N, C-alpha and C positions, 0 to 999 in steps of 0.2 A: 238697662236700668233694673236693678235687683228688686224683686217684689218685697213688700213689707210683711205679708203673711202668705203662707201656703196652707190651706185648710185651717186647722186651729194652731198651727205652729208659727211663732214669730221668728222672722229671719234676723239672725245676729250678724252674719258676715258671709261673704263668698269665700269658700275654701279653695276652689280651683275650677278651671274650665278647660275643655279640650275642643277637638274639632266637632264633636257631636253633642256634648252635654255639659252640664255644670253641676257642681255640688256645693250646697250651702250648709253652714252650721245654723241650726234652728233651735228654738227653745219651746218645750211643751209646758205651758203655764199650768195646765191641768194636773200633770203628773210631776211637774217641777224637775225636769231633766233635759239635758242637751240631746239633740238628735242630729243626724246627718240626713240631708234631703237631696236625692239625686234625680235629675230630670233631663229631658232633651231640650236643646235650644229650639225656639219656636220656628226658626227658618230651616231646621233640620228634621222636622216631623215627617214621618212616613209610616204607613201601616206596618212595614217590616221592622222599622226601628222601635216603634211603640211595642210591638210584640216581643222584640228582643229584651226591652226593658222589663216588660211584664214577666218574661221567662226568668230573668235574673232574680226578680222578687220571689217567684215560685221556687226557684232553686234554693235560695237562702232560707225561705220559710220552711222548707222540708227538712232542714237540718237543725240540730241542737247540739252544739259543741262549744266549749269555752274559747276555742281558737278560731271560731267563725263568727263574723258579725251577725247580730240578731236583726231581723226585720220586723217592723211594727205594723206598717200598713201601706197601701197604695192610695194616693190621693189623686183624683181626677178633677181638674179645675181649668176652666177656659180652654177646653179641648186639648189639654196637656196632662201628661201623667207624671206623677212624682212618687218615688219610692222613699219611704221614711224608714230609717234604720238606725241602729246603734251608732252613737258618736264615739269614735276611737281616738284617744289622745296618744301622741307619741310620734316617732319617726318611721319612715319606711326603711326597710333593710337597705335599699339603694342609698338613702341618705346616710345611714349608719356607717357604711363602709367607704364613704368618700375619703376618709383620712387613712384607710388601710384595712387589710383583712381582719377578721375576727380570730380570736384564739380557737384552736381546734376543739377544745372542750365546749365552747359556746356554739360552734358550728353544729356539733353533735346534738347538743340540748335543744337548740332552736329548730334544727332539722327534724328531730323527733316530734316536736309539737306540731310542726306543719304536716308531717306524715300522718299523725293521728287525726288531724282535721280532714285531710284528704281521704283517709280511710272511712270517716263518717260519711263524706259525700259519696264515695264509691259504693258504700252499702245501700245508698238510696238511688243508685243507678245514675249518678251525676259525675261527669268528667269535667274538671275545671277548664282545661285547655289553655290557660294563660298564667300558669304558675311562674312568677318571676320576682326579683327582689323589690320591684316597684309596687307589687300587689300584696306585699306582706308588711304589716305594721309591727313595730316593736314598742310595746306599751311602757310607760314609766316603771311598771312593776317588773319589767324584764321578760314578759311573755309575748307571744305572737298572736296576731289576728290576721287571718286570710281574708282578703278583700276581693271585690270585683269578679262576680260570677257572671258578668255580662256575656261572656263567650262560652258559658257552660253548655255541655251537650248531655241531653238525656239519652240513656241507653235502655235496652229492654223494651217493655211494652210502650213506654212513653216516647221512645226514640223516633217512632214514625212521624208523629206530629212535629217533633223538634227538627226533623230533616227538612221540613218545609222552610225553615228559617236559615239553617246552615247545613248544607248537604255535603256528603263525602265527595271529594273531587274539587271542592272549593276550599282554598287555604284560608283559615282564619287563625288569629293569634299574633303573638309578637315574635319576630324572627329569631332573636337570640334565645328565646325560651321554648321553642318548639321541639318536639320529638322528630326523628327522621321521617316517620310515617305521616306525621302531621304536615311537615314541609312538602312532602310529595303528594299530598291530597288523598292519602289512603284512608281506609276505615281505621278508627282509633278506639282504644278502650282505656281502662284505668292505668295500664302500663305506660301510656303516653304521659300522664301526669307524673309518674315515677321518674321518667327520663328528665322531664322539665324540673322536677325538684332536685335531681342530681346536678343539673346544670346550675340551678340557683345556689346550691351548697358549694359547688365549685367556685362560684363568684365570691361567696362569703369567705371561703378558705384561702383564696389566692389574691383577692382584691380586684379581679378583672373577669369579664365574661369568658366562658369557654369558647364561644363562637362570636367573633367580632370581625366582620368584613367592612370594606369601604362603603358598601351600600347595603340596604336591607336584602336585596336579591342575592348579593354575594354571600351575606351571612346565611341565608336560607340554603344556598348550595353547600356551604360548609357543614350546616346541620344535617342536610340530607346524606352527606358522605361521612358524617361523624369525624370531621377533621378538626382536632383540637390538641393543644399541648397537654400531655398527661399531667395529672396533678403532681406526681412525684418530681417532675421537671419544673413545672411552673412555681411550685412552692415546696422545696425539699424539706422544709421544717414540719410539714404535715405528717403526723405519724401514720404508719402502715395500717393500723386498725381503721382509720377513717378513710385512707386512700382506697382500701379494698371495697368499702361500702360505696364510695362515689363511682369507682370504676364499674361496679356491677350495675348501678343505677343507669349509667350512660352507655350501656352496651347497645350496639346497633340494632340487634334483633330483639324484639319484645320478649321472646322466649328465654333470652339469656339474662334478663333483668330480674329484679325482685318481682314476684307475681302479685303480691298484695302490698298495700301501703302499711298494713299492720305489721307484716314481717319486716319491712324496712324500718319502721318506728322502733321495733324491738332492738334491732342491730345498732341503730343510732343511739338509743338509750344506753346500751352496753358500752359503746365507744365513748360516749360523754362521761359515763361514770368512771371508766378506766383512765381517761385523760385528765379528768378533774382530780382524781386521787393522786396521780403522778405529778406532784408539784415540780420536782426536778428529776428529769429522766435522762438516762444515758442515750446515745444515738441509737435509733431504732434499727433493728435488722429487718430486712424484707422477709416475707414469709417463705420465699423459695430458699433463702439461705438457711432459715431455721430447719426446714424439712430435710434439706440435703445433709446438714450437719447431724440431724437426729438419726438418719438412716445409717450414717457412717459410724457414729460414736454413741449408740444408744446406751451401751453398758456404762460408759463414763458419765453420761448424762444422768442416769438413774442414781449412780453413786454420788454425783455432785448435788443432785436434788436432795438426797437424803442428808448430806452434810449441811446444806443450806438450811434445811428444815430444822436440824438440831440447833444450829447457830441462831436461827430466828426465834425458836422457842426459848432458848437460854437468854437471848438478848431481851426478849419481851419480859421475861421474868425478872431480869436484873435492871430493866429500865434503860438498856443501851440506846434504844431508838426513841426515847422521849425527847421532846424539843430541848435542845441544849441552850441555856441562857448565855448570851455573849457577855463579854466584859463591858459594862456600861460606865462611861467616864464623863463627868461634867467638867467643863473648862470654865473656871471662874474668870470674870473680868479682871484684867491685870490692874493691880492697885499701884498707882504712881505716888511714891512718898517724897518726890522731889518736885520742885517747880521748874519752869522753863518751857520755851516755845516748842521744843522737840519732844517733850515727855509724853504728850498725848499720842503723837504719831508713833513713837517707839513702843508704847503700850499696845497700840493697835497691831503693830507689826509682830510683836511677840505672841499675842493671842492668836492672830491669824496663822502663824507658823505652827503653834501647838495644835490648833484645830485641823490644819492641813496635814500635819504629820500623823496625827491619830487616825484620820480618815483613811490613811494608806495602810493601816494595820488590819490584817484579817482577824475576824472574830472580835473586833472592838467597835462599839457603837458610841459615837460622840454626841453629847448634848451640850449645846452652846448657844450664844446669841440671846435673842429676846427671852426665851423660856428661862434661861439662867438668870438674866438680869432682873426678871420679874420676882425672883425669890431671894437672890443673893444680896440682901440689903446689909448695910453696915451693922456690925455687932452680931449678926446671926452666925451661930456655930456651924461647923462643917457637917456634923451629924443631922442637924435640922435641914440644911440645904439638900443633903443626899437623900433624906427621907421624902422631902417634897418632890424631888425630881426622880426618885426611884432608882438612883444610880448606886453602883457598888463602890466607886471611888471617885476622888476629886483631884484635879490638878490645879494648884494654887500658885500664883506668881506675884511677886512684888518688885518694884523698882526703888532703889535707894542710891545715895551718892556713891560714886565709885572711887577707886584708888586714883592716885595722881596720874594724869594722862588718859584716864578712862572715865567718860562722863557718868556712867551708871553701873550699879551692881544689880544683877538679876538674881533673885532667889527663886528657884524652881523646886516645887515639892509635889510628890505623889502621896495622897492621903487616903487611908482606908475610910470608907464612907460611914460605917456603923460607929466607929470609935473616934475618928478624926486623927488617928495616930499616923505619923510620918513613916512611910515604907521605903521612900527613896527621896534624896534631896541633893541639890548641887547649887553652888553660887558661881556666877560668871561675871567678871569685870569686862564690860564691852563698850564699844563706841556706838553712837547713835547717828553718826553722819552717813553711814553706809547701811541702809536698811536691808539690802540683800545679804550682806555679810552677817548682819545681826540675826536674820532669820536662819542662815546656815548654822550659826553657832547654837541657836535654840534647837534646831532639828537634830544636830549631832548629840546634844545632851539628852534629848527626848529618846533617841535611839538607845542610849545607855540605860535610860529608865525602863524601857520596854524591850530589853535585850532578849532575843530568842523568839519574839513574836514575828511571824512572817509578814511581809508586805505584799500589797496587791499590785504594785507598779503604777498606781494612779499618778497623774501629773501633779507637780508641786510648784512652789514659787520659783524654782530655778529655771522654769520655762519662761520667765519674764525678765526683761531688762531692768536696770535700776530705775530708769525713768517711768517705765510702765508700772512697776511695783509701787513707786511713790504715788502715782496718780490713783491707783486702785486703793491703797491704804488711806489716802486722803478722803476718798468717798466713804470707805468703811467707818472711819473715825466720825465723819459727819452723821452718818445714818445711826451709828451707835448712840450718838448724843441727841438724836431726835431732831436734827436740824438739817435742812437742805434748801436749795434754791427753789423758786417757783417752778412747778411741773418738772423738777429735777434737771433743768437746763444745763447747769454747770456740771453736775455729776455725770450726765450723759456725755458731755464733751470730754471730760477727764477719762472716762472708761473707753470711749471710742478711740481716743489717742493711745491709751494703753494697749488696746487690741491691735491697732494699726502697727505699733512697734513690736508687739509680741502676739502673733496670731494664735499661738498654742497656749495662751494664758487662760487656763480653765476658770480660775476664780473671777477674772474680769468678765469673761463670757457669761457665766451664770449670774453674776451680780447685775450686769446690764440687762440680761433676759428678764430677771425678776422685776426690774424697774419698768421695762417696756410692758410687761404683762400687767403690772399695777396700773399703768397709765391707760392701757386698753380697757381694763375692767372699770375704770373710772369714767372714761369718755367714749368708749366704743369707736375710736377712730381706727379705721383699717390699717393705716401705715404703722401704728404702734404694734398691732397684731403681727403684721408681716415681718417687722424687725425682730420681734420676739421669736417667731417661728424660725427665722434664719439663724439666730443666735443659738437656740436650743439644738438645731440640727448640727451646727458646727461643734458645739460642745459634745454632742452624742458621738460624733466621729472620733473625737479625742479620747473619750472615756465612757463608753456606753453603759457600763455597770457602776459608775461612780454615784454615790447617793445624792450628790448635788444635782447631777444630770437627771437621775430618775425622778427626783422631786419636781424639777422643772417640767418634765414631760407630763406628769400627772396634773400639775397645776395649770399648765397650758391647755390641756384637753378640757379641764373643768371650766376655765374662763371662756372657752369657745362653745360651752354647753354641749360638748360631745361626750356625754356620760359613758357611752359604751366604749369609746376610745380611752377615756380616763380609767375605766374598769380594766381594760386590757393592760394599760401601762402600770396601774397599781398592782395587778397580778404579776406582771413581769418583775416589778420591784420586789415583791415578797418572794418570788422564785429565786432571784439572784441573791437576795439578802434576807433569808428566812428568819434571821435573828434580829432584824431591825424593827424595833417597835414602831418607829415613825412610818415605816412602810405599811404595817398592818393597820395603823390608825388611819392613814390615807385611804387604804382599801375600804375600811369601815365607812368612812365618810362618803365615798363614791357609791358604795352599796346602798347606803341610806338614801342618797339622791335618786337611786333607781327603785326605791321603795322595796328593796329586798332586805327587810328589817331583821329577820332572823339571822341571815348571813352577816349582816352588819354587826349585830350583837356578838357573834362568834369572833369576828375579826377584832373587835374592840377587846374581847376577853383575851385573845392571843397577845394583843399589844400590851395589855396590862400585866400579863404573865411575864413578858419580857422586860417591861419597864413600868412598874406600878407608880406612875407619876401623876402629880396634880394636873398638869396640862392635858394629859390624855383623859382623865376623869372629867375635866371640864368639857372636852370635846364630846365625850359620851353623853354628858348631860344635855348639851346643845342639840345633838342628834336626836335624842329622845324628845326634847321639847319641840323640835321642828315637825315631828310626826304626831304631836298632841299627847304624848305620854308624859304628863306632868309629874305623876307619882314616881315613875322611873327616873325622870330627870332630877327630881329632888333627892332621890336616893344616891345618885352618882355624885352630885355636887356636894352633898353632905359628907360622903366619903372623902372627897377632896379637902373639905374643911376640917375633917378630923386629922388629916395629915398636916395641914397648914391653916390653923384657925384664923390667921390674919391675912391670908392671901386675897388681895383685892380683886383679882380676876375671878376667883371663885365666888366672892361675894356679889360681883356684878352678874355672873351667870345665875346665881340663885335669885337675885332680885328680879331679873327678867322672867325667870320661870314662875315666880310667885305672882308677878303682875299678869302674865298671860293666862295663868290658871285662875285669875280672878281674886287672888288673895292680896288685894291692893294695900291693906294696912301693913302687912308684913313686908311687902315690897317697898313701901314708903320708908319703913325703919331702916332697911338695908341701903336704900339709895341715899338716905341722909348720912349714914355712916360712911358711904363712899365719898360723898360730897365733902365731909370733914377730912377724910383720909387723903384725898388727892385733888379734889376741887376742879376737875376738868370740865370743859364746856359741855361735853356729851353727858357728864353726870348731871348737870343742870337740866338738860333736855329730857333725860330719862326720868328724873324725879318729877319734872313738870308733866310728863305724860301720865305718870302714876296719879298725880293729883287731879289731872284733867278727867281721868276716868272715874274719879271719886266725886266729880262735880265741884271741886274746889278751884274755880276758875281764876279768882284773883291771885291766889298763891302761885298757881301754874303760870299766870301771865308774868309775874315778877321773875320767875326763873327763866322763862323764854326770853324776856327782855334782857336779862343779864347775859345770856348766851349770845344774843344778837349784838350786844355792845362789845363782847369779846371778839366777835368776828362779824362785822357789818355785812359781809357777803354771804352769810349763812342763811340761805333762802328757806331752809327747813325751820329754823328757829323763828324767822319772821312769819312764815305761814302758820306755825303753831300759835304764835302770839296773836295773830289775827283770829284764829279759831276761838281762843278764849275771849277776846274782845267781842266777837259776834255773839258768843253764848251769854255774855253779860249785857247784850243789847247796845253795845257801843259801836253802832254800825259804821259810822264815819271813820273812826280809827281803824276798824277792821278792814274796810275797803282800801284805806290808804296802805296798810301793811301788805294786804294781798297784792296790790298793784306793784309795790316795791319788790316783793318776792318774785312776782311774775316777770318783772323787767330783768332781774338777775338771772332767772331761768332762761329767758329768751336770749340774753346776751351769751350765756355759756352754751346754749344749744346752737346758736349761730356760729360759735367757734368750733363746733363739731362734737360737743359732749353728748353722750348718749347714756349717761349715768341713770340708773333706775330711779333713785330718789329724785333726781331732777325732773325726769319725765312725769313721774307721779305728782310731784308738787305743782308743776305747770298745769296739769289737768285739774287738780284740786282748786287752784287759784282761779282758773277760768270759770269753773262751775260756780264758785262762791261769788264771783263778780257778775253773775247772770249771763255769761256767754256760753250757754248750754251746747249749741252745735259745735263750737270750737273745742269745748271741754270733751265732748264725745270723740271727736277726731284725735285729740291729744291722748286720751286714755287708750284708744285703739293703737296709737303709735307705741305707747308703753307696753301694751299687751303683745304687739308684734315682736318686741325685743325680749319680753319675759313672759311667755304665754302660760307658764305653770307656776309662777312665783305667787305664793299666797298673799304677799303684801300688795302686789299689783292687782290681783283679783279683788282684794278688799277695796282698793282704791277705785276700781271700776264700779263696785257696788255703791261706794260713797258718792261718786260723781253722778250716778243714776239717781240716787236718793235726793241729792241737792237739786238736780235738774228736774225732779218731779216725775221721773219715769219709774213707776212702781214695779211694773213687770220686769224691766231690765234690772232693777235693784234686786228683786227676788232671785233672778237667774244668776247674777254675779255673786250674790250672797251664798247661794247654794254651792257654786263652784269654789268660792274661797274657803268655805267651811270644809268642803271635801278635800281641799289641799292643805287642811290643818291650820288655817288662819285662826287665831285665838278669838273666842266668843266675845271677849272684852272689847275688841275692836269695834264691835257693832252696838256698843252701849253708849256711845258718844251722842251729843246733841244733833249731829248731822243726820241721825236716823230717827229723830223725834217724830217726823210726820208719818213714818211707817211702823213705828214701834208697837202700835196697837193692832196692826194687821195680823189676823190669826195665822196667816201663812208664814209671815216673818217670824212670829213668836214660835211657831212649830219648828222652823229651821233651827233657831237658836236652842230651843228646848231639846231637840233630838241630839244636838252636838253635846249639850251639857250632860246628858245621860250616857 
């Protein structure tokens, strides 16, 4: 049974427990911050273990370093000791590399941070003795925190008393992370930690431990004999500059290793800098090759170096090495000027062939699909479309009645973006009964249009049978039209049949992977994720550097909340396709999720240099909004609106920014414009939210009611409607709608849905129906799925406020605001009972400033 309080700290949840102890997340109401509280299990108490816990506290307290957890105090209560320390959010490095090794540059950067933390400990006479991936956390900001000094050993003057707890000759530590002298029970010093850090970095670079036996004892024997596969063999892609550092760290004899962690940190920093700078590098030569070559041919090397220097200086002066903008091409939706059942499918086939063909051209970046459809409205001129999308040229196609015996005439044109002038054009009279032949005709014509541009050899539609292509295009036509079966049942069957017939059909594989990923993001059902992972893996084997595959890999890592993996995938995408603006935009989004905001801004800047488009500016605005930079968000979206004053997506982003920034009157004006322009259900809900935060509950209720009528299963609209009714003191109607919304949530949850909005709405309804304990469990369930999401943290504060738990409300409010939840969220009537509390007002006031 978890305690409710430890000292002055309120227990929030159990973080973990092991054979000897347990760790809780607590909250300090006095200082309004989260803490981690570590203690021994009551049935495991002994003088030796209590002394070891005390020594861990003393070890950490002696240190002051950003990469080492801070200790606050020791609490003794009921004959038990508890160490209260900094609460660190993030993942352990062990969890981070579950999906694969880190990029070499990241290994060097993180390794340098760990080495600097160890150097601080060593300067105070402390040897950690248990450096391993499980004991290092990676924070959302992308930095490390070294944990668990429970086995730390004091050296020097304080070492004598420390030996009473763990003496030389007794082996302590984790087998895979030990140094050879540690495994043999010999006397150790700081160089033991250096070996363990080398072993840890080996695991980060290769994805597996250096020492891994069938049993802990077998692993210790391997460590004692330093028997491991060299880095260069385990991961040939790791550059020599990093291999050399790891090899030196893991030398058998301490005298052959780095002698100080400071020295190791400097070399890791240098390695990280060189590896990060080298975005695309040639195969690395081993140092022995370089030195032998230098001895034999030093005169030639000097002359070559001088020549290279001249070329480099000249190239820099002339801009030869500046980022080269690719040819960016927008593919407009095919306009069918004829009627008939087959016209729509033929149009889809032609557009797909053009997109597929252009994607195979080196140095050509294709913009198509949803982004193009969002701006290419009827009557808009080509220069306007090109300006909004940031492209240099446009491919336009139309279908008309063909000659006798040929159903359609295809007019295919290549247009210059700035002027709209035709630079190439061709007309084809083709049949539509054979879609494979139709696509071949289009691809042949496209080859003439871009004659001389080399191809990449990526797969194309000829890898599909006629039946498989027909099924795939049927799905694309439906999705382009915005219609599909419930949970994509029919579309999945069609694509599965296409893949069964044509296993190498890249378009079908990536299309189905995208649907399965969307389903997993919506419901969090593991089978959807497994299918998506399998499909992406199959696609990657066919075309590992195809933009469709690279995009799927990044999006898959993001939906799995593996942001470090997503970062690695996005970096690989920019390395393979450095001229692809979408790659840089995806990298920017991932960097923002890791709170590496300066790097995210730089990646967005690179994306906009390559493709200065409205969609990318909207993405930049949303990224800035999510970190609470409303001024920067408004600037980005206003740039988008300067390019496309009537762009509805940009108006929606600006309206959201204005509402979250507290400018509800301006947000209302924008939302009303959107409601007039497109009148979607979500537009009604968003405008209702805006009015709700202005206290105009009756108007908000009308909009929520309209949305609920448009979709009676919309639990969010129903719960929002109930909120307004409760605010207007129509309690009976509110309870009825909360109950209906709750039943819908329960039904979908029973079917396996884990959607964030569903989990949050369920918790909210339970709280408003007076079922406080159930609401608390429900919001904990939501937090387990989305521990750092500002919306979920806000909902935890709301549930606590409605349930009457002031301290919990303050704690979750603090967390939500720290995660950049908008202040306006906390101005609703749900927080009326706590609105005058000075602590609550101070939290909101601090965020506003």
